[in-house]
DOKE-925316 format. One record per residue (C-alpha): residue number from 1; residue in one letter; x, y, z. Coordinates in steps of 0.2 Angstrom, whole numbers. Layout:
residues N
NODE	NUM	A	X	Y	Z
...
//
This chain:
residues 276
NODE	1	M	566	838	809
NODE	2	A	573	838	791
NODE	3	N	580	821	794
NODE	4	A	564	813	800
NODE	5	P	559	804	784
NODE	6	T	577	796	782
NODE	7	K	572	780	791
NODE	8	P	555	776	783
NODE	9	T	564	779	766
NODE	10	T	577	767	770
NODE	11	V	565	754	776
NODE	12	Q	555	756	760
NODE	13	K	570	754	749
NODE	14	E	576	739	759
NODE	15	S	558	732	757
NODE	16	S	558	736	738
NODE	17	S	575	727	736
NODE	18	A	569	712	745
NODE	19	S	553	711	735
NODE	20	G	563	713	719
NODE	21	M	575	699	724
NODE	22	F	560	688	728
NODE	23	A	552	691	711
NODE	24	T	569	688	702
NODE	25	L	571	671	711
NODE	26	T	553	666	710
NODE	27	I	550	667	692
NODE	28	P	565	656	686
NODE	29	L	562	644	700
NODE	30	C	544	642	695
NODE	31	I	549	638	677
NODE	32	I	562	625	683
NODE	33	V	549	616	694
NODE	34	S	536	616	680
NODE	35	I	548	608	668
NODE	36	L	553	595	681
NODE	37	I	535	591	684
NODE	38	F	532	589	666
NODE	39	I	547	578	663
NODE	40	L	547	568	679
NODE	41	I	528	566	683
NODE	42	L	517	570	668
NODE	43	A	528	560	656
NODE	44	D	529	545	667
NODE	45	P	525	529	657
NODE	46	S	512	524	670
NODE	47	H	500	537	664
NODE	48	Y	499	529	646
NODE	49	K	492	513	640
NODE	50	G	505	500	638
NODE	51	G	518	512	645
NODE	52	D	520	519	628
NODE	53	V	522	538	630
NODE	54	A	525	541	611
NODE	55	A	510	532	604
NODE	56	G	499	526	619
NODE	57	E	483	533	624
NODE	58	P	483	543	641
NODE	59	E	475	534	655
NODE	60	D	473	548	667
NODE	61	I	473	567	669
NODE	62	F	492	567	670
NODE	63	G	494	559	653
NODE	64	I	481	571	646
NODE	65	V	489	586	652
NODE	66	H	506	579	646
NODE	67	R	499	578	628
NODE	68	G	496	597	628
NODE	69	G	514	598	622
NODE	70	Y	529	609	626
NODE	71	L	520	624	631
NODE	72	V	512	616	645
NODE	73	P	527	618	657
NODE	74	L	526	637	653
NODE	75	V	508	638	657
NODE	76	M	510	628	673
NODE	77	A	524	640	678
NODE	78	Y	512	654	677
NODE	79	V	500	645	689
NODE	80	L	514	642	701
NODE	81	M	519	660	700
NODE	82	V	501	666	704
NODE	83	I	501	654	719
NODE	84	V	518	660	726
NODE	85	F	515	678	723
NODE	86	S	498	677	730
NODE	87	I	505	669	746
NODE	88	E	518	683	747
NODE	89	R	505	697	745
NODE	90	F	494	689	758
NODE	91	I	509	689	770
NODE	92	V	514	707	766
NODE	93	I	497	715	766
NODE	94	G	493	705	782
NODE	95	K	508	713	791
NODE	96	A	503	730	784
NODE	97	S	486	728	792
NODE	98	G	493	725	809
NODE	99	T	489	714	824
NODE	100	S	470	716	824
NODE	101	S	455	721	814
NODE	102	I	458	738	804
NODE	103	D	440	743	807
NODE	104	A	442	740	826
NODE	105	F	458	750	826
NODE	106	V	451	764	817
NODE	107	K	436	765	829
NODE	108	K	448	765	844
NODE	109	V	459	779	837
NODE	110	Q	444	789	832
NODE	111	G	437	787	850
NODE	112	F	453	793	858
NODE	113	L	453	808	846
NODE	114	N	435	813	851
NODE	115	T	440	813	869
NODE	116	G	457	822	865
NODE	117	N	467	808	871
NODE	118	I	481	809	859
NODE	119	D	493	799	869
NODE	120	A	481	784	870
NODE	121	A	478	785	851
NODE	122	S	497	784	849
NODE	123	A	499	770	861
NODE	124	E	485	760	851
NODE	125	C	496	763	835
NODE	126	D	510	754	844
NODE	127	K	499	740	849
NODE	128	Q	492	738	831
NODE	129	K	509	740	822
NODE	130	G	509	738	803
NODE	131	S	509	751	789
NODE	132	V	492	759	793
NODE	133	A	497	761	811
NODE	134	N	514	769	806
NODE	135	V	505	782	795
NODE	136	I	493	786	809
NODE	137	K	506	787	822
NODE	138	S	516	799	811
NODE	139	G	501	810	810
NODE	140	L	498	810	829
NODE	141	K	516	814	831
NODE	142	K	515	829	820
NODE	143	Y	499	834	829
NODE	144	R	509	835	845
NODE	145	E	522	845	837
NODE	146	M	510	858	830
NODE	147	E	502	860	847
NODE	148	T	518	867	853
NODE	149	D	522	877	837
NODE	150	V	519	896	840
NODE	151	T	525	902	823
NODE	152	L	511	895	812
NODE	153	D	492	899	813
NODE	154	V	479	885	814
NODE	155	D	476	883	795
NODE	156	Q	495	881	792
NODE	157	K	496	869	806
NODE	158	T	482	859	800
NODE	159	L	489	859	782
NODE	160	A	506	853	790
NODE	161	I	498	838	798
NODE	162	Q	488	833	783
NODE	163	K	504	834	772
NODE	164	D	514	824	785
NODE	165	I	500	810	784
NODE	166	E	501	811	765
NODE	167	E	520	809	765
NODE	168	A	520	795	777
NODE	169	T	507	786	766
NODE	170	A	518	789	751
NODE	171	L	532	780	760
NODE	172	E	522	765	767
NODE	173	M	509	761	754
NODE	174	P	519	758	738
NODE	175	M	526	742	745
NODE	176	L	509	734	746
NODE	177	E	507	735	727
NODE	178	Q	524	727	723
NODE	179	N	522	711	713
NODE	180	L	504	715	709
NODE	181	T	510	720	692
NODE	182	I	517	702	689
NODE	183	I	500	695	694
NODE	184	A	491	707	682
NODE	185	T	503	703	668
NODE	186	L	499	684	671
NODE	187	V	481	688	667
NODE	188	S	485	692	649
NODE	189	I	500	681	646
NODE	190	G	492	666	653
NODE	191	T	478	668	640
NODE	192	L	489	672	626
NODE	193	T	501	657	629
NODE	194	G	486	645	630
NODE	195	L	479	653	614
NODE	196	L	497	650	606
NODE	197	G	496	632	612
NODE	198	T	478	631	604
NODE	199	V	484	637	588
NODE	200	V	499	625	587
NODE	201	G	487	611	591
NODE	202	M	475	616	577
NODE	203	I	489	618	565
NODE	204	K	494	600	569
NODE	205	A	476	594	567
NODE	206	F	474	602	550
NODE	207	H	491	595	545
NODE	208	E	485	578	549
NODE	209	L	468	581	540
NODE	210	A	478	587	524
NODE	211	G	490	572	525
NODE	212	S	480	557	530
NODE	213	G	462	561	534
NODE	214	A	460	543	541
NODE	215	N	473	545	555
NODE	216	T	461	548	569
NODE	217	A	473	545	583
NODE	218	A	485	558	577
NODE	219	L	470	570	574
NODE	220	S	463	567	591
NODE	221	S	480	570	599
NODE	222	A	482	587	590
NODE	223	I	465	592	595
NODE	224	S	468	587	613
NODE	225	E	484	597	613
NODE	226	A	475	612	608
NODE	227	L	461	610	621
NODE	228	V	473	606	635
NODE	229	N	482	622	632
NODE	230	T	466	632	631
NODE	231	A	460	625	647
NODE	232	L	477	629	656
NODE	233	G	478	646	649
NODE	234	I	460	651	654
NODE	235	S	463	643	672
NODE	236	T	478	653	674
NODE	237	S	470	670	669
NODE	238	A	454	666	680
NODE	239	I	465	663	695
NODE	240	S	476	678	692
NODE	241	I	460	690	690
NODE	242	V	453	683	706
NODE	243	M	469	686	716
NODE	244	Y	472	703	708
NODE	245	N	455	709	713
NODE	246	V	457	702	731
NODE	247	F	473	711	734
NODE	248	T	467	728	726
NODE	249	S	452	727	737
NODE	250	K	462	724	752
NODE	251	I	474	738	748
NODE	252	D	459	750	745
NODE	253	S	452	745	762
NODE	254	L	469	750	770
NODE	255	T	470	766	760
NODE	256	Y	452	771	765
NODE	257	A	456	767	784
NODE	258	I	471	779	783
NODE	259	D	461	792	774
NODE	260	E	447	791	786
NODE	261	T	458	791	802
NODE	262	G	469	805	794
NODE	263	F	454	816	791
NODE	264	S	448	813	809
NODE	265	I	466	819	815
NODE	266	V	465	834	805
NODE	267	Q	447	839	809
NODE	268	T	450	836	828
NODE	269	F	465	847	828
NODE	270	A	456	861	818
NODE	271	A	441	860	830
NODE	272	T	451	860	846
NODE	273	H	462	874	841
NODE	274	K	452	885	830
NODE	275	N	448	897	844
NODE	276	K	465	898	851
//
């Protein structure tokens, strides 16, 4: 019995390493892709009047964004990171949820528990798969072990089942929160980078006003740079906040499902064996 947690721990470490490797590769790749988009697409002469990238007026949104300056690729990289990490989290959390609806799965397991059919509840976990089902199955396995244990009283057995569910949850659930820290960080850093671009643009604008107040082209270009960075920074933060809240809500739902079903397992065992 002492060796039971070894496999889940190993799986968790492998999952954590894979997630860490994914983040390590994704961040520089997003930056490289953003730089290439900035140089090869946004800076294309076709987006400027007369094909003059240096002095021509932008003719479309690509040229306008390009005029945002050299901080634009960085903010664009943030947007790509949010998209990539969001897709990765959707996949991971989807696998953790299992093959069918969590609510339907919980109701089925609770129904089997109410009738005392522990084997059917365990079989339902095998069908469902995913982190939630793994935790519940671990609790059901402990349930069976406690039924044959003659050395402990009912309260001690109930506590052992509850502790097993908590340990299984501690092994399964942390991987769901991996990379959420990156998305949460992008909420702040996106705004700050956009603000930095805004400040740089305004510095250029005031410099143009101080040097030659009549140079409206240079002045408008500097203001455009400031506003483009502001827009990109705010957009990045807005997307990051939405995605972070979506994922935390999904994780909370999974945690609640585990707690609800775990409570049912413990209560069923206590009610069934209290008079034995």
